[in-house]
C-alpha positions in Angstrom: 66.3 -13.5 16.7 66.4 -9.7 17.2 63.8 -8.0 19.3 62.9 -5.8 16.2 61.9 -8.9 14.1 60.0 -10.3 17.0 58.1 -7.0 17.5 57.3 -6.9 13.7 55.9 -10.4 13.8 53.9 -9.6 17.0 52.5 -6.5 15.3 51.6 -8.5 12.2 49.9 -11.1 14.3 47.9 -8.5 16.3 47.0 -6.8 13.0 45.7 -10.1 11.6 43.6 -10.7 14.7 42.2 -7.2 14.5 41.4 -7.5 10.8 39.6 -10.8 11.4 37.7 -9.2 14.3 36.7 -6.2 12.1 35.5 -8.6 9.4 33.6 -10.8 11.8 31.8 -7.8 13.3 31.1 -5.8 10.1 27.7 -4.1 10.1 25.0 -6.0 8.2 23.5 -3.2 6.1 20.5 -3.6 3.7 20.4 -0.9 0.9 16.7 -0.7 0.0 15.2 1.3 -2.9 11.8 2.7 -2.1 10.3 4.3 -5.2 9.5 7.7 -3.7 9.7 10.1 -0.8 7.2 9.4 2.0 4.7 12.2 2.8 5.0 11.5 6.5 6.0 8.9 9.1 2.9 9.5 11.1 0.8 6.4 10.7 -2.4 8.4 11.0 -1.6 10.2 7.7 -0.1 7.5 5.5 -1.8 5.8 2.6 0.8 4.4 0.2 3.1 1.4 0.3 6.4 3.3 0.2 5.4 4.7 3.6 4.2 1.4 4.8 7.5 -0.3 4.0 9.3 2.1 6.3 6.6 2.2 9.0 6.4 -1.5 9.4 10.1 -1.7 10.0 9.8 0.9 12.7 6.5 -0.2 14.3 4.7 -3.4 15.1 1.0 -3.9 15.2 -1.0 -6.5 17.2 -0.6 -8.8 14.2 1.9 -8.7 11.4 2.6 -10.4 8.1 5.4 -12.9 8.1 7.9 -13.4 5.3 5.5 -15.5 3.3 2.7 -13.0 3.7 0.7 -14.8 6.3 -0.9 -13.2 9.4 1.0 -14.1 12.6 1.2 -12.6 16.1 3.1 -9.3 16.4 3.1 -7.2 19.6 0.3 -9.5 20.8 1.5 -13.0 21.5 -2.1 -14.5 21.4 -5.8 -13.7 21.3 -9.2 -15.2 22.0 -12.5 -14.5 20.3 -16.0 -14.5 21.9 -18.6 -17.0 20.6 -20.5 -14.3 18.7 -17.3 -13.1 17.0 -17.5 -9.5 18.2 -15.0 -9.4 21.0 -11.3 -10.0 20.6 -9.0 -10.2 23.7 -5.3 -9.7 22.9 -2.5 -10.7 25.3 0.5 -8.4 24.7 4.0 -9.9 25.0 5.5 -9.3 28.4 8.8 -8.3 26.7 7.2 -6.0 24.1 9.0 -2.7 24.6 9.4 0.6 23.0 12.8 1.6 21.6 13.4 3.7 24.7 13.1 0.6 26.9 9.6 1.4 28.3 7.0 -1.3 28.0 4.4 -1.4 25.3 1.0 -1.4 27.0 -2.6 -1.9 26.2 -3.2 1.8 27.0 -0.8 2.7 24.1 -3.1 0.8 21.7 -6.2 2.4 23.2 -4.6 5.8 22.8 -3.4 5.0 19.2 -6.8 3.8 18.0 -8.6 6.7 19.6 -6.2 9.1 18.0 -6.9 7.6 14.6 -10.7 8.0 15.0 -10.5 11.4 16.6 -11.8 13.8 13.8 -9.2 16.4 14.9 -6.5 14.0 13.7 -8.1 13.9 10.2 -6.6 10.5 9.5 -7.2 9.6 5.9 -7.4 5.9 6.6 -9.6 6.1 9.7 -12.2 3.9 7.9 -9.8 0.9 8.2 -10.8 0.6 11.8 -14.5 1.3 11.4 -15.4 -2.3 12.3 -14.4 -1.4 15.9 -17.5 -0.4 17.9 -18.4 3.3 17.5 -15.4 4.0 15.4 -17.3 5.5 12.5 -19.6 7.6 14.8 -16.5 9.0 16.6 -14.7 9.8 13.4 -17.8 11.7 12.2 -17.9 13.7 15.4 -21.1 12.0 16.8 -19.4 10.4 19.9 -16.5 11.1 22.2 -13.3 9.1 21.5 -13.7 7.5 24.9 -16.7 5.6 23.5 -14.4 3.6 21.1 -14.7 -0.2 21.6 -11.1 -0.6 22.9 -10.3 -1.2 26.5 -7.1 -1.8 28.5 -8.1 -4.7 30.8 -4.7 -4.5 32.4 -1.2 -3.3 31.3 -0.8 -6.3 28.9 -4.4 -7.2 28.0 -6.3 -5.3 25.3 -10.0 -5.9 24.6 -11.5 -4.9 21.2 -15.2 -4.9 20.6 -16.5 -4.9 17.1 -19.8 -3.5 15.6 -20.3 -6.9 14.0 -18.3 -10.0 13.2 -15.5 -9.0 10.8 -13.7 -12.0 9.2 -10.8 -9.9 8.1 -10.2 -8.0 11.4 -6.7 -9.6 12.0 -5.6 -8.3 8.6 -6.9 -4.9 9.4 -4.9 -4.8 12.6 -1.7 -5.5 10.6 -2.4 -2.4 8.5 -0.1 0.7 9.0 -3.1 2.7 10.3 -3.3 0.2 13.2 0.4 0.6 14.1 0.7 1.9 17.7 2.3 5.1 18.8 3.9 5.7 22.2 1.3 7.6 24.2 4.1 9.1 26.4 6.1 10.3 23.3 3.1 11.8 21.4 1.9 13.6 24.5 5.4 15.0 25.2 6.5 15.8 21.7 3.3 16.5 19.7 3.8 16.5 16.0 7.6 16.2 16.5 7.2 12.5 17.6 8.0 11.4 14.0 11.5 13.1 13.9 14.8 11.3 14.1 16.2 11.4 17.6 12.7 11.9 18.9 10.7 9.0 17.6 10.0 6.1 20.0 8.9 3.0 18.1 8.2 -0.7 18.9 9.3 -2.4 15.8 12.5 -4.3 14.9 14.2 -1.0 13.9 14.4 2.6 15.1 14.7 5.8 13.1 18.3 7.3 13.0 18.2 9.9 10.3 16.1 11.2 7.4 17.4 13.4 4.6 14.4 14.1 2.4 14.8 12.9 -1.2 18.2 11.4 -0.3 18.0 8.6 2.3 16.2 7.4 5.5 18.2 5.3 7.9 16.9 2.9 10.5 19.0 0.8 12.9 18.3 -2.4 14.8 16.1 -1.8 17.9 17.8 -3.8 20.6 14.7 -3.4 22.8 12.5 -5.2 20.4 11.2 -8.5 21.8 12.7 -10.5 19.0 15.9 -8.5 18.5 18.0 -11.7 18.8 16.5 -12.9 15.5 16.9 -9.6 13.6 20.0 -10.2 11.5 20.3 -6.7 10.0 22.1 -3.9 11.9 20.9 -1.1 9.6 18.5 -0.5 6.7 19.0 2.5 4.4 15.9 3.4 2.4 16.6 5.4 -0.8 13.5 7.3 -2.0 14.2 7.1 -5.8 11.2 7.5 -8.1 13.5 7.5 -11.2 13.3 3.9 -12.1 16.2 4.0 -14.5 18.4 5.4 -11.8 17.3 2.7 -9.4 18.2 0.0 -11.8 21.6 1.6 -12.5 22.3 1.6 -8.7 21.2 -2.0 -8.4 23.5 -3.0 -11.3 26.4 -1.0 -9.6 25.7 -3.0 -6.4 24.8 0.2 -4.5 21.3 -1.1 -3.7 20.2 -4.6 -2.8 16.4 -4.1 -3.4 14.6 -2.1 -6.1 10.9 -1.8 -6.1 9.0 -1.1 -9.3 11.4 -1.0 -12.2 10.4 -0.2 -15.7 8.6 -3.2 -17.3 10.3 -2.7 -20.6 13.5 -3.8 -18.9 12.2 -7.2 -17.8 13.8 -9.2 -20.7 17.1 -7.5 -20.5 17.3 -7.8 -16.7 16.3 -11.4 -16.7 19.0 -12.1 -19.3 21.6 -10.4 -17.0 20.3 -11.2 -13.5 18.2 -14.3 -13.8 16.2 -15.1 -10.7 17.2 -11.8 -9.1 14.2 -10.5 -11.1 11.0 -11.1 -9.2 7.5 -10.7 -10.8 4.7 -11.8 -8.5 1.0 -11.4 -9.1 -0.7 -9.4 -6.4 -4.1 -8.3 -5.1 -3.8 -4.9 -6.8 -5.7 -3.0 -9.5 -4.3 -0.3 -11.8 -7.2 2.1 -12.8 -8.2 5.5 -14.1 -10.7 7.5 -12.1 -13.1 10.0 -13.7 -14.1 13.2 -12.0 -17.9 12.8 -12.0 -18.5 16.3 -10.5 -18.0 18.0 -13.9 -19.0 17.5 -17.5 -18.6 15.5 -19.5 -17.4 12.9 -16.9 -20.7 13.3 -15.0 -22.3 11.5 -18.0 -22.1 7.7 -17.6 -22.1 7.3 -21.4 -18.9 9.3 -21.7 -17.2 7.4 -18.9 -18.2 4.0 -20.4 -17.1 5.1 -23.9 -13.7 6.2 -22.7 -13.2 3.0 -20.7 -14.3 0.8 -23.6 -11.9 2.5 -26.0 -8.9 1.5 -23.9 -7.1 -1.5 -25.4 -6.1 -3.3 -22.2 -4.4 -6.1 -24.1 -2.0 -3.6 -25.6 -1.2 -2.1 -22.3 -0.5 -5.5 -20.7 1.5 -7.0 -23.5 3.3 -4.0 -25.0 3.9 -1.7 -22.1 4.2 -4.2 -19.3 5.7 -7.1 -21.3 3.1 -9.5 -20.1 3.9 -8.9 -16.4 0.3 -7.6 -15.8 -3.1 -8.8 -17.1 -6.0 -6.9 -18.6 -8.7 -6.0 -16.0 -12.4 -5.5 -16.4 -13.3 -5.6 -12.8 -12.3 -3.5 -9.8 -11.8 -6.5 -7.6 -8.8 -8.6 -8.7 -9.1 -12.3 -9.1 -7.7 -14.7 -6.4 -9.9 -14.0 -3.3 -11.2 -17.2 -1.9 -14.2 -15.5 -0.1 -15.3 -13.7 -3.3 -14.7 -16.0 -6.3 -14.8 -14.7 -9.9 -15.3 -10.8 -9.9 -18.2 -9.1 -11.6 -16.7 -7.8 -14.8 -17.9 -4.9 -17.0 -20.5 -6.0 -19.6 -18.1 -5.2 -22.4 -15.4 -7.5 -21.1 -16.1 -10.3 -23.6 -16.5 -8.1 -26.7 -13.7 -7.8 -29.2 -11.7 -4.5 -29.1 -13.1 -3.5 -32.5 -16.7 -4.0 -31.3 -15.9 -2.1 -28.1 -14.6 0.8 -30.1 -17.7 0.9 -32.3 -20.0 0.8 -29.3 -17.8 3.5 -27.6 -18.2 5.8 -30.6 -21.9 5.3 -30.6 -22.2 6.2 -26.8 -20.0 9.3 -27.2 -22.2 10.5 -30.1 -25.3 10.0 -27.9 -23.7 12.1 -25.3 -23.0 14.8 -27.8 -19.2 14.7 -27.9 -16.6 13.7 -30.4 -16.8 13.9 -34.2 -19.8 16.2 -35.2 -20.4 17.1 -31.5 -18.8 19.1 -28.8 -15.0 19.0 -28.7 -13.5 16.5 -26.2 -10.6 18.0 -24.3 -9.1 15.6 -21.7 -6.3 16.0 -19.2 -4.8 12.8 -17.8 -3.0 13.1 -14.5 -0.5 10.5 -13.3 2.3 10.1 -10.8 5.8 10.3 -12.2 6.9 6.9 -13.5 8.0 5.7 -16.9 5.4 2.9 -17.0 2.6 5.3 -16.0 3.8 7.8 -18.6 3.7 5.1 -21.3 0.2 4.0 -20.3 -1.0 7.6 -20.3 0.6 8.2 -23.7 -1.0 5.1 -25.2 -4.4 5.8 -23.7 -4.2 9.4 -25.0 -3.5 8.0 -28.5 -6.4 5.6 -28.3 -8.9 8.4 -27.3 -7.5 10.6 -30.0 -7.9 7.9 -32.7 -11.3 6.8 -31.5 -13.0 10.1 -30.7 -10.8 12.8 -32.1 -10.1 13.9 -28.6 -7.4 16.4 -27.6 -5.5 14.9 -24.7 -2.9 16.5 -22.5 -0.8 14.9 -19.8 0.1 16.2 -16.3 2.4 14.4 -13.9 3.5 15.0 -10.3 5.7 13.0 -7.9 3.8 10.2 -6.2 3.3 12.0 -2.9 2.0 15.2 -4.5 -0.2 13.3 -7.0 -2.1 11.4 -4.3 -2.2 14.4 -1.9 -3.9 16.3 -4.7 -6.5 13.6 -5.3 -7.1 13.0 -1.6 -7.5 16.7 -0.9 -10.4 17.0 -3.3 -8.4 18.4 -6.2 -10.4 18.8 -9.5 -9.3 16.7 -12.5 -10.6 15.1 -15.7 -9.0 11.6 -15.6 -6.5 10.5 -13.0 -4.3 7.4 -12.7 -4.5 5.5 -9.5 -3.6 2.1 -8.1 -5.0 0.1 -5.2 -3.2 -2.6 -3.4 -5.3 -4.8 -1.0 -5.1 -3.8 2.6 -6.7 -7.2 3.3 -7.9 -10.0 1.1 -11.5 -9.1 0.9 -13.5 -7.6 -2.0 -14.9 -4.9 0.3 -11.5 -3.3 0.4 -11.7 -2.5 -3.4 -15.4 -1.7 -3.5 -15.4 0.6 -0.6 -13.3 3.0 -2.7 -16.5 4.0 -4.5 -18.7 4.6 -1.4 -20.2 8.2 -1.4 -19.0 8.5 2.2 -15.4 7.6 1.3 -14.1 11.2 1.2 -10.4 10.2 0.9 -10.3 7.6 -1.8 -13.5 8.2 -3.9 -11.4 10.6 -6.0 -14.1 11.3 -8.6 -16.9 11.8 -6.0 -19.1 9.0 -7.4 -22.5 8.8 -5.8 -25.0 6.0 -6.2 -27.5 5.3 -3.4 -28.2 1.8 -4.7 -24.5 0.9 -4.5 -24.2 2.5 -1.0 -27.2 0.4 0.1 -25.8 -2.9 -1.2 -22.5 -2.2 0.6 -24.4 -1.3 3.8 -26.3 -4.6 3.6 -23.0 -6.5 3.0 -21.6 -5.1 6.3 -24.6 -6.4 8.2 -24.7 -9.8 6.5 -23.1 -12.6 8.5 -23.7 -15.4 6.0 -20.6 -15.4 3.8 -22.4 -16.7 0.7 -25.1 -14.0 1.0 -22.5 -11.4 1.7 -20.6 -12.4 -1.4 -23.7 -12.1 -3.5 -24.3 -8.5 -2.2 -20.7 -7.5 -3.0 -21.0 -9.0 -6.5 -24.2 -7.0 -7.1 -22.4 -3.8 -5.8 -19.4 -4.4 -8.1 -21.7 -5.0 -11.1 -23.2 -1.5 -10.5 -19.7 0.1 -10.4 -18.7 -1.7 -13.6 -21.9 -0.5 -15.2 -21.4 3.1 -14.3 -17.5 3.2 -14.7 -16.7 5.9 -12.2 -13.4 4.0 -12.3 -12.0 2.2 -15.3 -10.0 -0.8 -14.2 -7.1 -1.3 -16.7 -4.8 -3.9 -15.3 -4.4 -6.4 -12.5 -1.0 -5.7 -11.2 2.1 -7.7 -10.4 4.9 -6.5 -8.1 8.2 -6.0 -9.8 11.3 -6.3 -7.6 15.0 -6.7 -8.1 16.4 -8.7 -5.3 20.2 -9.0 -5.0 21.6 -12.5 -4.6 23.1 -11.1 -1.3 19.6 -11.1 0.2 18.5 -14.2 2.1 15.0 -14.8 3.5 13.1 -13.1 0.6 9.7 -14.6 -0.3 7.4 -13.3 -3.1 3.8 -12.9 -1.7 0.5 -11.6 -2.9 0.2 -9.0 -0.2 3.7 -7.5 -1.1 4.8 -7.6 2.6 8.5 -7.7 3.1 9.6 -6.7 6.6 13.4 -6.1 6.8 13.5 -8.1 10.0 13.0 -11.3 8.1 15.9 -10.6 5.7 19.6 -10.9 6.0 22.6 -10.0 3.8 25.7 -12.1 2.9 28.9 -10.9 1.3 
């Protein structure tokens, strides 16, 4: 045998080995559609789930949601609770580290929680941590941040003292607002701590790059305490709010996950992709808010009339193809601690009877046919489903009251920023997904003191008092009764018109392993894997 033939065979053998090695060590990359560009990656200033999905891959709270949507230990490996239910002592994992290799300490959490409540931070979701002792007073500038009920007992022991027993505190601590920041990084880098190449995080992934409106890339954090069980090397988030484009990229196998596709595509997609189409009921309400600061929306009769004239059955069946259900309560059904929600008094009326009553109320208020002209602007965030809902509602109000209705849409970040920054409006589309499985989370949106999420500035002292009493009531049955009474008032006054109880719509490639539908819509990438 010639040396030339031998060399060729050797080269072929080496090439085969290298090819096998390349295949064996190929990167495991998840391509994840994310329905919009995040406003920020600073947990103190986030409020929507497209930001949450990213942040919870980058950071880890004391508690987290597992793949099935259940609360489990996160950065804390365990905790104990005092007999009166007001003091929680968390033991942080000894091997809980930041992405730069430094240890995650109790002082990091103290710093993070104080930062959230510091009024200078202006955190829109500071109220999430109000159950912590003195949090609300600090946030309102009445006490120093050092008075917050959080204490570093030692480097790996954190003590949290509450104002009162709070049954859902472990859920609150899994919220993105309660995600820690590295004290050292924030003090060194200031506002730049969120930037790629600068960010220090403690989750299963670390931030590598972010090109706005194009992609955001995170890579496995080898310093995470559970890195050995993280099967993905990289996750690429695509901030696409064009649902048709997202579906096309899924069909082209360019994306493995798509969040919120157009409901009119359900039947077609199910025919083509079967169980890759996921529709899971969730603790979420789709609603319209009325700006009660200005006429005619300051008139309860006008708000009630507009709400009653909306045919929710049409929206659920025709626009959402039955994937959502009509809603007549702000609190969605399915919460064990609350039971059946308090619905609006017109919930059991036929749609024709509702419309007749709505016309009567509108005439009493002096608007509509024979009265003052009714000019309404509906604002919504860019999305085909929301556009179809707005168009349908506009048609209902035109046919029922002779109203002139115009539509205005903005991208999701701009839409919510406008509402949260006290922008004036007539009617605005909004959605609320439960931060924790308790009715208070939905009802607190209408508190007069909720400057961030009470978009229409509804003010009702009786409602505020019922909510205040619910916070002080330790008996669960009595507390539930107070919350039902509070919801009944909101449904009577209709500062918000609940339209639909939502379902989450996902396209999940059959490449994805470890996916579980769950009511809290929590899907950390660390629990997923991809196969070729």
